[in-house]
C-alpha positions in Angstrom: 0.0 0.2 0.3 1.3 3.5 -0.9 1.8 5.9 1.7 -0.7 8.2 -0.4 -3.1 5.5 0.1 -2.3 5.0 4.0 -2.7 9.2 4.4 -6.2 9.0 2.4 -7.4 5.8 4.8 -6.4 7.5 7.7 -8.2 11.1 6.6 -11.4 9.1 5.9 -11.3 7.2 9.2 -10.6 10.6 10.9 -13.7 12.1 9.0 -15.8 9.5 9.9 -15.6 10.2 13.6 -15.6 14.1 13.4 -19.0 15.9 13.4 -21.2 15.8 10.0 -19.8 19.5 9.7 -16.1 19.1 10.2 -13.7 17.2 7.7 -9.7 17.1 6.8 -7.8 16.8 4.0 -4.4 17.2 3.2 -3.2 19.6 6.4 -6.6 21.5 5.6 -9.7 21.9 8.1 -13.3 22.4 6.6 -15.8 23.7 8.5 -18.8 23.2 6.0 -22.8 22.7 5.5 -24.4 21.0 3.0 -26.7 22.8 0.8 -27.5 26.8 1.2 -29.4 28.9 3.7 -33.1 30.3 3.9 -31.5 33.4 4.6 -29.5 33.3 1.2 -32.5 32.2 -0.9 -34.6 35.2 1.1 -31.9 37.3 -0.4 -31.5 36.1 -3.2 -34.8 36.7 -4.3 -34.5 40.4 -4.3 -34.8 41.3 -8.1 -31.8 44.0 -8.4 -29.4 40.9 -8.0 -30.4 40.4 -11.9 -28.6 43.9 -13.0 -26.0 43.8 -10.7 -25.2 40.2 -12.2 -25.2 41.5 -15.8 -23.3 44.1 -15.2 -20.7 41.9 -13.3 -20.5 40.0 -16.9 -19.3 43.2 -18.2 -17.0 44.3 -15.8 -15.3 41.1 -15.3 -14.8 41.1 -19.4 -13.3 44.8 -18.9 -10.7 43.7 -16.1 -9.7 40.9 -18.0 -8.5 42.7 -20.7 -7.2 45.8 -18.4 -5.3 43.0 -16.5 -3.8 40.8 -19.5 -2.3 44.2 -20.8 -0.7 45.0 -16.9 1.1 41.5 -16.6 2.1 41.8 -20.5 3.3 45.2 -19.9 4.8 44.1 -16.6 6.7 41.3 -18.1 8.3 43.1 -21.1 9.7 45.7 -18.6 11.0 43.3 -16.0 13.1 41.6 -18.8 14.3 45.3 -19.6 15.5 45.3 -15.6 18.9 45.2 -15.3 18.8 44.0 -11.6 16.0 42.3 -9.3 14.6 43.9 -6.7 12.4 42.7 -3.7 9.8 43.0 -6.1 11.2 39.9 -8.0 11.6 37.6 -5.4 9.3 34.6 -5.5 8.6 34.2 -1.8 7.2 37.7 -1.8 4.5 36.2 -4.2 3.0 34.6 -1.5 0.4 36.3 1.0 1.8 35.0 3.8 3.4 37.4 6.4 6.4 36.5 8.0 7.4 34.8 4.3 6.4 37.4 2.2 8.8 41.0 2.9 5.9 43.2 2.8 4.0 41.6 4.8 5.8 41.5 8.4 4.7 39.2 11.1 3.3 42.8 13.1 0.6 43.1 10.1 -0.6 39.3 10.1 -4.2 40.0 12.0 -4.9 42.7 9.2 -3.6 40.6 6.5 -5.5 37.6 7.4 -8.4 39.5 8.1 -8.3 40.7 4.6 -7.9 37.4 2.8 -11.0 36.3 4.8 -13.1 39.2 3.9 -11.9 39.1 0.2 -12.4 35.1 0.0 -15.8 35.5 1.7 -17.3 38.1 -0.7 -16.0 36.3 -3.4 -17.6 33.4 -2.6 -20.8 34.8 -1.4 -21.1 36.5 -5.3 -21.1 33.0 -6.8 -23.6 31.7 -3.8 -26.1 34.4 -4.2 -26.0 34.1 -7.9 -26.4 30.3 -7.9 -29.6 31.0 -5.8 -30.7 33.8 -7.8 -30.8 31.5 -11.0 -32.6 28.4 -9.0 -29.1 26.5 -8.9 -28.6 24.5 -5.4 -25.5 24.6 -3.4 -24.1 21.4 -3.0 -21.7 22.6 -0.2 -20.4 25.9 1.7 -17.6 26.2 4.1 -14.2 27.7 5.2 -10.8 26.2 5.0 -8.2 26.4 7.4 -4.8 25.7 7.1 -3.9 23.3 10.2 -7.1 24.0 11.5 -5.5 27.7 12.3 -5.2 29.8 9.1 -7.6 31.2 7.0 -7.6 29.9 3.7 -10.5 30.7 1.7 -14.2 30.2 1.9 -15.7 28.1 -0.9 -19.1 27.4 -2.8 -19.6 24.1 -4.5 -22.8 24.7 -7.0 -25.0 21.7 -7.4 -24.8 19.8 -11.0 -27.4 21.8 -12.0 -24.9 24.6 -12.9 -23.6 22.5 -15.6 -27.0 22.3 -17.6 -27.9 26.3 -16.7 -28.8 28.4 -19.4 -25.3 30.1 -20.7 -26.3 33.8 -19.5 -27.1 32.0 -15.7 -23.8 30.3 -15.9 -22.0 33.6 -17.1 -23.7 35.6 -14.1 -22.7 32.9 -11.6 -19.4 33.0 -12.7 -19.1 36.8 -12.7 -20.4 37.8 -9.5 -17.0 36.8 -7.4 -15.1 39.0 -9.6 -17.1 42.1 -9.3 -18.2 41.5 -5.6 -14.2 41.5 -4.8 -14.1 45.4 -6.4 -16.7 46.7 -4.8 -15.3 45.7 -1.6 -12.0 46.6 -2.9 -13.7 50.0 -3.4 -15.1 50.6 -0.4 -12.0 49.6 1.8 -10.9 52.5 -0.9 -13.1 54.6 0.1 -12.3 54.4 4.1 -9.0 55.0 3.2 -9.9 58.4 1.8 -11.9 59.3 4.8 -10.4 62.0 7.0 -10.2 59.9 10.3 -7.3 57.8 9.1 -4.0 57.5 7.7 -3.9 58.1 3.9 -3.7 54.9 1.2 -0.3 56.7 0.2 1.2 56.8 3.6 0.2 53.1 3.9 1.9 52.4 0.5 5.1 53.9 1.3 5.1 52.0 4.8 4.8 48.6 3.5 6.1 49.0 -0.6 7.9 52.2 -0.9 11.4 50.6 1.0 11.8 48.3 -1.8 11.8 51.7 -4.1 14.3 53.7 -1.8 16.4 51.3 -0.7 15.1 51.3 3.0 14.0 48.6 5.4 10.9 46.4 5.9 8.5 48.1 8.8 9.0 47.3 12.0 6.0 46.6 14.5 5.9 50.0 15.9 5.5 52.0 12.7 2.8 49.6 11.7 0.7 50.0 15.2 1.3 53.9 14.6 -0.4 53.6 11.3 -3.6 52.4 13.0 -6.0 49.3 13.1 -8.4 51.0 10.6 -5.8 51.9 8.0 -4.1 48.5 8.2 -7.2 46.8 7.8 -8.7 48.8 5.3 -5.3 49.2 3.3 -4.6 45.3 3.1 -8.5 44.8 2.3 -7.9 46.9 -0.7 -5.4 45.6 -1.9 -5.8 41.6 -1.6 -9.4 42.2 -2.7 -8.7 44.1 -5.7 -5.8 41.3 -6.7 -7.9 38.2 -5.7 -10.9 40.0 -8.3 -8.2 40.7 -10.8 -6.3 37.4 -10.8 -9.5 35.4 -11.4 -10.2 37.6 -14.1 -7.6 36.3 -15.8 -8.4 34.3 -19.1 -6.9 30.7 -17.4 -9.0 27.6 -17.9 -9.5 27.2 -13.8 -10.0 30.6 -13.0 -13.7 32.5 -13.2 -12.4 34.7 -16.5 -11.3 31.6 -18.6 -14.8 30.0 -17.7 -16.3 33.4 -18.8 -14.6 34.2 -21.9 -15.7 30.3 -23.2 -19.3 31.2 -22.6 -18.8 34.7 -24.0 -17.2 33.2 -27.5 -19.6 30.6 -27.6 -22.4 33.0 -27.5 -20.8 35.6 -30.1 -20.1 33.0 -32.7 -23.7 31.7 -32.5 -25.0 35.7 -32.8 -22.4 36.3 -35.9 -24.0 32.8 -37.3 -20.5 31.3 -37.5 -20.4 29.3 -33.8 -16.6 28.0 -32.9 -16.2 24.4 -32.7 -15.2 22.7 -29.3 -11.6 22.5 -30.6 -11.3 26.1 -31.2 -12.8 27.2 -28.5 -10.3 25.7 -26.4 -7.2 26.2 -28.3 -8.1 30.1 -27.8 -8.6 29.5 -24.1 -6.0 27.5 -23.4 -3.4 29.9 -25.3 -4.7 33.0 -24.2 -4.4 31.2 -20.6 -0.8 29.9 -21.2 0.2 33.1 -22.4 -1.2 35.2 -19.4 0.3 32.6 -16.9 3.7 33.1 -18.6 3.5 36.7 -18.4 2.7 36.7 -14.9 5.7 34.2 -14.1 7.9 36.7 -16.2 7.0 40.0 -14.8 8.5 38.3 -11.4 11.2 36.5 -12.4 11.9 38.5 -15.6 15.2 40.1 -14.0 16.6 36.9 -13.2 15.8 35.2 -16.3 19.3 35.3 -18.9 18.0 37.7 -21.9 
């Protein structure tokens, strides 16, 4: 018996003894519930969601074009950069305080809270869109790394999603990205309020040192910025990044799913529907270009040219 099989067997036996709302897997603790809730269904009955979710489709596509242009530009600029900086360090692409130099341990509470807000807002968008389109939810929950560190909220739609209308699926896939951008805008508005520190103060504290040649922020300087400013800054930054990342035209992301459905819709309206293999070629090709551009934008200065 392989090690993997033994681990799977152990996890299965542990899960059999845990409460129905708790399960583990690969070092992650899941707190979950089957289906949705009456409160969610009641909220989904409001007709305004239809207009918002239709707007979300256009918003995601606009973000997709913008972020693809940004990563391609970033990749080109990175290849022109003679020396790598802290911005190009691979460990600084991971949103883990203490490992990422831009996320000191002193900022951990704000970073973790912001990650939770970003993922919950994203998955809430998918959940409310599912219920508005009368697509049942198979499972909803929160994933905790080692049972302590919040990783993400998640929503598993029922099988009815696969047979739902194209418009319904577009609404479901686009809703998460749109929610993230709204949360980022609200957090930015809080940063711009007179009662908090400015967005530029927070940015210079956390990222300015990499440009000016200074040192990362200390616990004292982070505390001086204030709890509200720290939380608003990281919520704006991480929620926007979470949404824009998901808007990329990559197969497994919301952006790839939306682009695939849009290609089908455009092809039918023009009377020239794309064959399945051509659609996959466009989606996979665009996704590979986007993924490579992200890698080059980060690691470009380390590459021999």
